C-alpha positions in Angstrom: 0.0 0.0 0.0 1.1 3.5 -0.7 1.9 6.1 2.0 -1.4 7.8 1.4 -3.4 4.5 1.5 -1.8 3.3 4.7 -2.7 6.6 6.3 -6.3 6.3 5.1 -6.0 9.5 3.2 -7.4 10.5 -0.2 -5.5 9.6 -3.4 -2.9 12.2 -3.9 -2.7 11.5 -7.6 -6.2 13.0 -8.1 -5.7 16.1 -6.0 -5.1 19.5 -7.6 -3.4 22.6 -6.3 -5.6 25.0 -4.3 -6.0 28.7 -4.8 -3.4 29.1 -2.0 -0.9 27.0 -3.9 -1.5 29.1 -7.0 -1.2 32.3 -5.0 2.1 31.3 -3.6 3.3 30.5 -7.1 2.1 33.9 -8.3 3.9 35.6 -5.4 7.1 33.8 -6.4 6.7 34.8 -10.0 6.2 38.4 -8.9 9.4 38.3 -6.8 7.7 38.5 -3.4 8.6 34.9 -2.4 12.2 33.8 -3.0 12.0 30.2 -1.7 9.2 28.1 -0.2 9.7 25.6 2.6 6.9 23.0 2.9 6.1 20.1 5.2 3.5 18.7 2.7 4.3 15.5 0.9 1.6 15.8 -1.7 3.6 17.5 -4.5 1.0 20.2 -5.0 3.5 23.1 -4.9 5.3 21.6 -7.9 2.0 21.0 -9.7 1.1 24.6 -9.1 4.1 25.6 -11.2 6.6 26.5 -8.5 10.1 25.7 -9.8 11.7 22.8 -7.9 14.9 24.8 -7.3 12.8 27.3 -5.2 11.1 24.7 -3.1 12.2 22.7 -0.1 10.0 19.7 0.8 11.1 18.9 4.3 9.1 15.7 4.7 9.6 14.6 1.1 7.3 14.1 -1.8 5.3 10.9 -2.5 5.8 11.4 -6.3 9.6 11.8 -6.1 12.3 9.0 -6.2 16.0 9.6 -5.8 19.0 7.6 -6.8 21.5 7.7 -3.9 24.4 6.8 -6.2 24.2 9.5 -8.8 21.6 11.7 -7.0 19.3 11.8 -10.0 15.7 12.6 -9.1 12.5 11.4 -10.8 9.1 13.0 -10.5 6.5 10.4 -11.2 2.8 10.6 -12.0 2.0 8.0 -9.3 2.7 7.5 -5.5 6.1 5.9 -5.3 5.7 4.7 -1.7 4.0 1.4 -2.4 7.0 -0.7 -1.3 8.5 1.7 1.2 8.0 2.5 4.9 9.7 3.6 8.1 13.4 3.2 7.6 12.7 1.2 4.4 12.8 3.6 1.5 13.8 1.5 -1.5 11.2 1.5 -4.2 10.8 -1.3 -6.8 12.5 0.7 -9.5 16.1 1.3 -10.7 17.8 4.5 -11.8 17.2 5.0 -15.5 20.7 6.3 -16.2 22.5 3.6 -18.1 25.8 3.9 -16.3 24.1 3.7 -12.9 21.0 1.5 -12.7 21.1 1.7 -8.8 18.0 1.2 -6.7 15.7 4.2 -6.3 14.5 5.5 -2.9 11.5 7.5 -1.9 12.1 10.9 -0.3 9.5 10.6 2.5 10.5 11.4 6.1 8.4 9.1 8.3 7.6 10.0 11.9 10.7 9.3 14.0 13.1 9.7 11.1 15.6 12.6 10.7 15.1 15.2 8.1 17.2 14.8 4.9 20.4 16.8 5.2 20.3 17.6 1.5 16.9 19.4 2.0 18.1 21.3 5.0 21.1 22.7 3.0 18.9 24.3 0.3 
């Protein structure tokens, strides 16, 4: 089961950015917001059009996988947490970079886990 399904929540694939997400993106585009830090894992800030380089998702994103070998990231159109859990972040997929092909990991920070150092540096 995915992270959302285990939590008994709605399907995050079907959710859409709210007016608040869109307003934050507009404020960024107008130069009033430089960088956004979010605790949400639903990926809606990215879907609203906010550039990834101006977003820190402290608790991860259920649509994002990362290769810990080459650090390549993949944004998927589905929840990547089906095979992961607390301290068990490997997904069922491999890095698509030919010279790598290492296992991919979700970016979710489960309760009791430490925040990702990479995200804290941005």
